[in-house]
Structures are given as structure tokens and as C-alpha cells.
C-alpha positions as CSV (number, residue, x, y, z in Angstrom):
1,M,-63.3,-49.4,-70.3
2,G,-66.7,-50.7,-72.0
3,A,-66.3,-53.9,-69.7
4,S,-65.1,-52.1,-66.6
5,V,-68.1,-49.4,-66.5
6,A,-70.3,-52.0,-67.3
7,W,-69.7,-54.2,-64.1
8,H,-69.6,-50.8,-62.2
9,L,-73.0,-50.1,-62.8
10,A,-74.2,-53.5,-61.8
11,K,-72.2,-53.9,-58.5
12,R,-74.5,-50.5,-57.5
13,G,-77.7,-52.5,-58.7
14,L,-78.0,-50.6,-62.5
15,T,-78.0,-54.5,-64.0
16,D,-80.3,-52.8,-67.4
17,V,-76.9,-52.0,-69.0
18,V,-76.3,-53.3,-72.9
19,L,-72.2,-53.5,-73.8
20,L,-71.8,-52.7,-77.3
21,E,-68.7,-53.8,-79.6
22,R,-68.7,-54.0,-83.1
23,E,-65.9,-56.6,-83.8
24,P,-66.7,-60.8,-83.1
25,M,-65.1,-60.5,-79.7
26,L,-64.0,-58.3,-76.5
27,G,-60.2,-57.0,-76.1
28,S,-59.5,-57.4,-79.9
29,G,-59.1,-53.6,-80.0
30,S,-56.2,-51.7,-78.4
31,T,-56.7,-54.0,-75.4
32,G,-55.4,-56.7,-77.2
33,R,-52.7,-55.2,-79.0
34,N,-50.9,-53.3,-75.7
35,A,-47.8,-54.4,-73.6
36,G,-50.1,-54.6,-70.5
37,G,-48.3,-52.1,-68.6
38,V,-49.5,-51.1,-65.1
39,R,-47.7,-48.3,-63.5
40,H,-47.7,-46.0,-60.4
41,Q,-45.4,-43.3,-61.8
42,F,-47.1,-40.8,-63.7
43,S,-46.6,-37.0,-63.5
44,S,-50.3,-36.1,-62.5
45,E,-52.1,-36.3,-59.1
46,A,-55.0,-37.9,-60.8
47,N,-53.1,-40.3,-62.7
48,I,-51.0,-41.5,-59.6
49,R,-54.8,-42.0,-57.9
50,L,-56.4,-43.7,-60.9
51,S,-53.3,-46.0,-60.4
52,I,-53.4,-46.6,-56.9
53,E,-57.0,-47.9,-56.9
54,S,-56.6,-49.8,-60.2
55,I,-53.5,-51.7,-59.2
56,G,-54.9,-52.3,-56.0
57,L,-58.1,-53.9,-57.4
58,I,-55.7,-55.5,-60.0
59,E,-54.2,-57.0,-57.3
60,R,-57.1,-58.3,-55.9
61,F,-59.3,-59.4,-59.0
62,R,-59.6,-62.8,-58.0
63,D,-60.9,-62.2,-54.5
64,E,-63.9,-59.0,-55.9
65,V,-63.6,-60.0,-59.3
66,G,-64.1,-63.5,-59.6
67,A,-61.4,-64.4,-62.2
68,D,-58.0,-65.4,-62.1
69,I,-55.2,-63.5,-64.2
70,D,-52.1,-63.6,-64.7
71,F,-50.1,-60.6,-62.9
72,H,-46.5,-60.0,-62.3
73,Q,-45.1,-57.5,-59.5
74,D,-41.9,-56.9,-60.9
75,G,-42.1,-52.9,-61.0
76,Y,-41.1,-50.1,-63.5
77,L,-37.8,-49.0,-64.0
78,F,-37.7,-45.6,-65.5
79,L,-33.8,-44.7,-67.2
80,L,-33.7,-41.0,-67.3
81,S,-30.2,-40.1,-69.6
82,T,-30.8,-36.1,-69.5
83,P,-30.7,-33.4,-66.7
84,Q,-34.2,-32.1,-67.6
85,A,-35.6,-35.7,-67.5
86,V,-33.7,-35.9,-64.1
87,E,-35.7,-33.1,-62.9
88,T,-38.8,-34.0,-63.9
89,F,-38.8,-37.4,-62.3
90,R,-37.6,-35.9,-59.5
91,T,-40.7,-33.7,-58.6
92,S,-42.9,-36.9,-60.1
93,A,-41.4,-38.9,-57.3
94,A,-41.8,-36.6,-54.6
95,L,-45.8,-36.3,-55.2
96,Q,-46.1,-40.2,-55.7
97,R,-44.5,-40.8,-52.4
98,R,-46.5,-37.9,-50.6
99,L,-49.4,-40.1,-52.2
100,G,-48.5,-43.0,-49.9
101,V,-46.4,-44.6,-53.7
102,D,-42.5,-46.7,-52.6
103,V,-40.5,-45.4,-55.5
104,D,-36.7,-45.8,-55.4
105,W,-34.0,-43.4,-57.4
106,L,-31.2,-45.3,-58.2
107,D,-28.4,-45.2,-59.9
108,A,-26.9,-46.6,-63.2
109,A,-25.7,-49.4,-61.4
110,E,-29.0,-50.1,-59.3
111,A,-30.9,-50.0,-62.5
112,V,-28.3,-52.6,-63.9
113,R,-28.3,-55.1,-60.8
114,L,-32.1,-55.0,-61.7
115,A,-32.3,-56.3,-64.9
116,P,-29.3,-57.7,-65.2
117,G,-27.8,-56.8,-69.3
118,L,-28.5,-53.6,-69.6
119,R,-26.5,-51.1,-71.0
120,A,-26.9,-47.9,-69.1
121,D,-23.4,-45.9,-69.0
122,D,-25.2,-42.8,-69.6
123,V,-27.7,-43.3,-67.3
124,I,-27.7,-40.4,-64.8
125,G,-30.7,-41.0,-62.8
126,A,-33.4,-44.3,-62.7
127,T,-36.6,-44.8,-60.9
128,Y,-38.3,-47.7,-59.5
129,C,-41.5,-49.2,-57.8
130,A,-41.8,-52.9,-57.0
131,K,-45.5,-52.5,-56.8
132,D,-46.0,-51.8,-60.9
133,G,-45.7,-55.0,-62.8
134,I,-47.0,-56.4,-66.2
135,A,-50.7,-57.7,-66.3
136,D,-53.2,-59.5,-68.4
137,P,-55.4,-57.7,-70.7
138,N,-57.7,-60.1,-71.9
139,G,-58.3,-61.4,-68.4
140,V,-59.0,-58.4,-66.7
141,T,-61.5,-57.5,-69.7
142,M,-63.1,-61.1,-69.5
143,G,-63.3,-60.9,-66.0
144,F,-65.0,-58.0,-66.0
145,A,-67.7,-58.6,-68.8
146,K,-68.3,-62.4,-67.0
147,A,-69.0,-60.9,-63.7
148,A,-71.0,-57.9,-65.0
149,Q,-72.9,-60.6,-67.3
150,A,-73.6,-62.5,-64.0
151,L,-75.2,-59.4,-62.6
152,G,-77.6,-59.6,-65.7
153,V,-75.6,-57.0,-67.9
154,A,-75.9,-57.9,-71.8
155,I,-72.9,-58.2,-74.1
156,E,-73.6,-57.7,-77.5
157,K,-71.0,-58.5,-80.4
158,G,-70.7,-58.0,-83.3
159,V,-73.4,-55.3,-83.2
160,E,-71.8,-51.2,-84.7
161,V,-73.1,-48.2,-83.5
162,T,-75.0,-46.2,-86.3
163,G,-76.6,-43.1,-84.4
164,V,-77.1,-41.7,-81.2
165,R,-80.9,-39.9,-80.9
166,T,-81.3,-36.7,-78.7
167,T,-84.2,-35.9,-77.7
168,D,-84.8,-32.0,-76.1
169,G,-81.0,-31.8,-75.5
170,R,-80.5,-34.8,-74.3
171,V,-79.7,-38.7,-74.9
172,S,-82.9,-40.5,-76.1
173,G,-81.3,-44.4,-78.0
174,V,-78.9,-45.3,-79.7
175,E,-79.4,-46.9,-83.4
176,T,-77.1,-50.2,-84.3
177,S,-76.3,-52.7,-87.4
178,R,-79.3,-54.8,-85.1
179,G,-81.9,-51.9,-84.7
180,A,-82.2,-49.2,-81.8
181,I,-82.2,-49.1,-78.3
182,E,-84.5,-46.5,-76.1
183,T,-82.0,-45.7,-73.3
184,P,-81.5,-42.1,-71.2
185,V,-77.6,-42.7,-71.0
186,V,-75.1,-43.7,-73.8
187,V,-71.2,-44.2,-72.7
188,N,-69.1,-43.0,-75.0
189,A,-66.2,-46.3,-74.5
190,A,-65.0,-46.5,-78.1
191,G,-60.9,-45.6,-77.7
192,P,-59.9,-44.4,-81.1
193,H,-62.8,-44.4,-82.3
194,A,-64.1,-41.9,-79.8
195,R,-64.3,-39.0,-82.4
196,A,-66.7,-40.8,-84.3
197,I,-69.2,-41.5,-82.1
198,G,-69.0,-38.2,-80.8
199,R,-69.7,-36.8,-84.3
200,L,-73.1,-39.1,-84.3
201,A,-74.1,-37.1,-81.0
202,G,-72.9,-33.6,-82.1
203,I,-70.1,-33.8,-79.5
204,D,-66.4,-32.8,-80.5
205,V,-63.8,-35.6,-79.3
206,P,-61.0,-34.7,-79.7
207,V,-59.2,-38.3,-79.9
208,D,-57.0,-39.4,-83.0
209,P,-55.4,-42.9,-82.9
210,Y,-51.7,-43.2,-83.5
211,R,-50.0,-46.8,-84.1
212,R,-47.8,-48.4,-81.9
213,H,-45.4,-51.5,-82.5
214,I,-44.9,-54.2,-80.0
215,F,-41.9,-56.7,-81.5
216,I,-41.1,-60.3,-79.9
217,A,-37.8,-61.5,-79.8
218,Q,-36.6,-64.9,-79.4
219,R,-33.6,-66.2,-78.3
220,P,-30.6,-67.0,-80.8
221,L,-29.5,-70.2,-81.2
222,A,-25.9,-69.9,-80.2
223,G,-24.7,-67.2,-77.7
224,A,-25.2,-65.7,-75.1
225,W,-29.0,-64.4,-73.7
226,D,-28.1,-61.9,-70.9
227,V,-31.6,-60.3,-70.2
228,P,-33.4,-60.0,-67.1
229,A,-35.0,-63.0,-65.6
230,S,-38.1,-60.9,-64.0
231,H,-40.8,-59.0,-65.8
232,V,-39.7,-55.9,-64.8
233,M,-40.7,-53.2,-67.5
234,V,-37.5,-51.7,-68.3
235,I,-38.8,-48.0,-70.3
236,D,-35.7,-45.6,-71.5
237,F,-37.1,-42.4,-71.3
238,D,-35.9,-40.2,-73.5
239,S,-36.2,-42.5,-76.6
240,T,-39.5,-44.3,-75.1
241,F,-37.9,-47.4,-75.7
242,Y,-39.2,-50.3,-73.4
243,F,-38.9,-53.7,-72.8
244,H,-39.9,-56.6,-70.9
245,R,-39.4,-60.3,-70.6
246,E,-42.6,-62.3,-72.1
247,G,-42.4,-66.2,-71.7
248,A,-38.3,-66.9,-73.1
249,G,-38.5,-63.9,-75.5
250,V,-38.2,-60.4,-74.7
251,L,-41.1,-57.7,-75.7
252,F,-39.9,-54.9,-76.6
253,G,-41.6,-51.1,-78.6
254,M,-40.3,-47.8,-79.4
255,G,-42.5,-44.7,-79.7
256,D,-42.6,-43.0,-83.5
257,P,-42.9,-39.0,-83.0
258,H,-42.7,-38.7,-86.5
259,E,-45.7,-40.7,-87.8
260,P,-49.2,-39.1,-88.3
261,S,-52.9,-40.0,-86.9
262,T,-53.6,-43.5,-88.5
263,F,-56.1,-45.7,-87.5
264,D,-53.7,-48.2,-90.3
265,Q,-52.8,-51.1,-87.7
266,T,-50.0,-52.8,-90.8
267,V,-47.0,-54.1,-89.0
268,Q,-44.5,-51.1,-90.8
269,W,-41.0,-53.5,-91.0
270,D,-39.2,-50.3,-91.7
271,F,-39.8,-48.6,-89.0
272,L,-38.0,-51.9,-86.9
273,E,-34.8,-50.5,-88.7
274,R,-35.0,-47.5,-86.5
275,V,-35.5,-48.6,-83.0
276,T,-33.0,-52.0,-83.6
277,P,-30.1,-49.2,-82.6
278,V,-32.1,-48.0,-80.1
279,A,-32.4,-51.8,-78.1
280,A,-29.3,-52.7,-79.0
281,R,-27.3,-49.6,-77.4
282,R,-30.4,-50.9,-74.0
283,L,-29.9,-54.3,-74.4
284,P,-27.5,-55.8,-76.3
285,A,-28.7,-59.0,-76.4
286,L,-31.3,-57.8,-78.6
287,A,-28.7,-56.9,-81.4
288,E,-28.6,-60.7,-83.0
289,A,-31.6,-61.9,-81.6
290,P,-34.0,-62.6,-84.2
291,I,-37.9,-60.9,-84.3
292,A,-40.5,-63.8,-83.3
293,K,-44.1,-62.0,-83.9
294,A,-44.5,-58.4,-84.1
295,W,-48.0,-56.5,-84.2
296,A,-48.9,-52.6,-84.0
297,G,-52.1,-50.9,-82.2
298,L,-53.6,-48.2,-81.6
299,Y,-52.9,-45.3,-78.5
300,E,-56.1,-43.2,-78.3
301,M,-54.3,-39.7,-77.9
302,T,-55.7,-36.6,-76.7
303,P,-54.3,-33.1,-77.1
304,D,-52.5,-33.3,-73.4
305,A,-52.2,-36.8,-73.0
306,N,-54.9,-36.9,-69.9
307,P,-58.1,-39.1,-70.3
308,I,-61.6,-37.8,-71.0
309,I,-64.1,-39.2,-67.7
310,G,-67.0,-37.7,-67.2
311,P,-70.6,-36.5,-68.8
312,A,-70.6,-34.2,-72.1
313,R,-71.5,-30.6,-71.1
314,D,-73.8,-30.1,-74.0
315,L,-75.8,-33.1,-74.4
316,D,-77.5,-34.7,-71.2
317,G,-77.1,-38.4,-70.9
318,F,-73.9,-38.6,-72.5
319,F,-70.7,-40.4,-71.0
320,L,-66.9,-40.1,-72.2
321,I,-64.3,-42.6,-70.7
322,T,-61.5,-42.3,-73.7
323,G,-58.6,-41.2,-74.3
324,F,-56.3,-42.6,-72.4
325,S,-53.3,-41.8,-74.4
326,G,-51.6,-45.3,-74.1
327,H,-52.6,-46.2,-70.5
328,G,-56.0,-47.0,-70.2
329,F,-56.0,-50.9,-69.8
330,Q,-54.0,-50.1,-66.6
331,H,-56.5,-47.9,-65.3
332,S,-59.7,-49.5,-66.6
333,P,-61.1,-50.7,-63.5
334,A,-60.4,-46.8,-61.4
335,A,-61.7,-45.1,-64.6
336,G,-64.4,-47.7,-64.4
337,R,-65.8,-46.9,-60.9
338,V,-65.7,-43.5,-60.9
339,L,-67.7,-42.8,-64.7
340,A,-69.6,-45.4,-62.8
341,D,-70.6,-43.5,-59.6
342,V,-70.9,-40.2,-61.6
343,I,-73.6,-42.5,-64.1
344,T,-75.4,-43.1,-60.3
345,G,-75.4,-40.0,-58.5
346,H,-72.7,-41.2,-56.0
347,D,-69.2,-38.8,-55.3
348,P,-66.9,-40.1,-57.2
349,G,-64.3,-39.5,-54.2
350,M,-62.0,-37.1,-56.9
351,S,-62.5,-34.0,-58.7
352,L,-62.5,-34.8,-62.6
353,A,-61.5,-31.3,-63.3
354,P,-58.5,-33.0,-65.1
355,F,-60.7,-35.5,-67.3
356,A,-63.1,-32.7,-68.4
357,L,-64.0,-32.6,-72.0
358,E,-64.7,-29.5,-71.3
359,R,-60.8,-28.6,-70.6
360,F,-59.8,-28.1,-74.3
361,A,-62.4,-25.3,-74.7
362,E,-61.7,-24.0,-71.4
363,R,-57.4,-23.8,-71.9
364,L,-57.4,-25.8,-68.4
365,T,-55.1,-28.7,-69.1
366,T,-51.9,-29.3,-67.7
367,G,-51.3,-33.0,-69.3
368,E,-49.2,-36.0,-68.5
369,H,-45.8,-36.1,-68.4
370,H,-44.8,-39.3,-68.4
371,V,-46.5,-40.8,-71.6
372,V,-44.6,-44.3,-73.0
């Protein structure tokens, strides 16, 4: 998010920008730990519009940003096993189509043809969008960052923000581990740490971290390996189990609705014991597949699973782009453009009401229903 905003600001001629990163490298937090999925299949119009713009830019990334990225558009396949899920996705698919997204409604047999090796005997419906896919989070981040630097943006790594200075109700600077920076504008793009940065400015940012695991299974030494050859992302919506090809192996994961908020990113191997039965039921090849690698990262969740994009009403010059609730990487191209327009006084071309910080206090949330 920070790199995208910086590049979009520089493209608009605002190059006196400093991007601060606490870690030694960009993308070493949640960005570098996600599965890389990009999709149009959301339930809210605002998120679908962000997806249309973001995936369009990812398709043109080399031409517009100047960097090569790894991008496989093999589609997202949502598997639905309950009448309630079918009803929800029929409504969402109709909205997606009205906005120009080509989404197919499939039966179980068609889903298996798209993802060979899949077990779908309990599937009563599925949706598929061929323009969804898997992109490279590190490549996109570094592409934005290097292009921003080429336009004059400064990127300072290993620098921690320790304070936000205000004067007469507006931002006047930030304090860092390397000294103060005078600035009339601060953008909180701190992901799961956004609440802490908000506190430095006296702003309550309702974003909390939740651990999510990713596992990489490799082909067994003996026996068949009946898995999709493409990079199609398959999501069992009711369990939130998902998988896609990752090199010669299969990447998979699943949410844990019972785990409380935490900053702990250590792998909990006992959680794999809960994932394995679900994985084996949906993709039987995973039943005997050894795990080659595993890691955990943090979702930055808001109460309604929609992000916060825009200004803080109670502090002039303080802007937020955070709380994307598991779909941040894929929306970074459009979200960065939207916030850059707001900061520079341009029309962002869409209502920011679904993303306004104040929606929580005013109870104006509708939320995103397709959270994985």
C-alpha cells in the first residue's frame, strides 16, 4: 500500500515523498507472506470496482510501471456446498456481471473439469472467473517502489515511526528512530500495525491482526499426483480451505475462526491437524503429501472486513489505507491511486463512503461477505 501510494503520488507530480519501512526490507511483513491471489469475485460494488482497476493495472504492469511480474490468470473457482452460500453467490455474480465482470456459474462436474483431482460430490454450485489469478506480491511491491524512486521518492528502511506531531488540529510531522520529519501529510499504511500508528496521532483505527497459515505440499515419492496442472485458485467457501499450484507443489491454507487476535506469526503445527482432513476431502492427493514448507502471516481485519481508505475527519493531513482484511495486495494498485487522488485534491472517481473511517462510529457498514 505504501509503495503504491508513493508511486501514484509521484505520477501526479508530488515527489517530495518519504516512504518509511520499519523492517530492513520492503514486503517482509504481510505482503511477503500472502498467497498472491487476485480476484473480481467480491460481494460489494466498491471492492469489485477496486478489483477491476487493480487487475487491469497488473495486466499492464510492465508497460505502465516498468517492471516484469509473475502473473497467472488461471481463474478463481469458488465451491459452494450450502443453499445459503449459493444464494449469496448468485446475488454477487449478478452484481459482478452488471459491472462488466465475466463470471460463470458451474455445476460440480464442470468444477472438476477445471480442477482435476478435486472431489466435489457435495458441491451444489460454483462460480468461476477466468480473469482472476495469482500474482507476485514481491514483484508488484518492488515494481511500485523502484518506479517511485525513479521519480524522486525517498525510501528509508530500518526506520520506525515513534510519534506523529500535530499543530492546531493538523499533522505537522513525524518522529522516527532516525529523527524528525516535517510534513503536513501522513499516510498510515501500516497494515496490522495500523492501530498503533493511529494511537500516535490520537486516532482510533479499528484494525486488528489475525494469524493465517500457509502450507506447501510436495508430490509424494510414490503414487499418483492428481492435482490441477494450472494455477487455478480453488476455494471451498464454507470451510475457507483453498489451494493452488505453486511450482511443482500445492499451496494451501484455511482460516481459523476460533483463534483470537494476535501478532504471533509462528507456525502452529497442531493447526495442520485440523486442516488436513478438510484438505484431503476436497483434494485427495493432499492426504499423503508431505509438507515441504509452512509459514504464517497476519490479516489486518476491520469489523466489517472492508478496508479504510481516506482522510481522518478529526485530524487534517492524516490519511489511512489499511484494514484490507485479506485482500490488500490485490487491491493495492487501485487503492493507492484512489488515495493519491484524494491527497492531491483530485476526484477519485468513486465514493469512499464504504471505506470511510467514520463509518464504524456512525454504524454505516455493509461489509464484505466473500472473505477467505
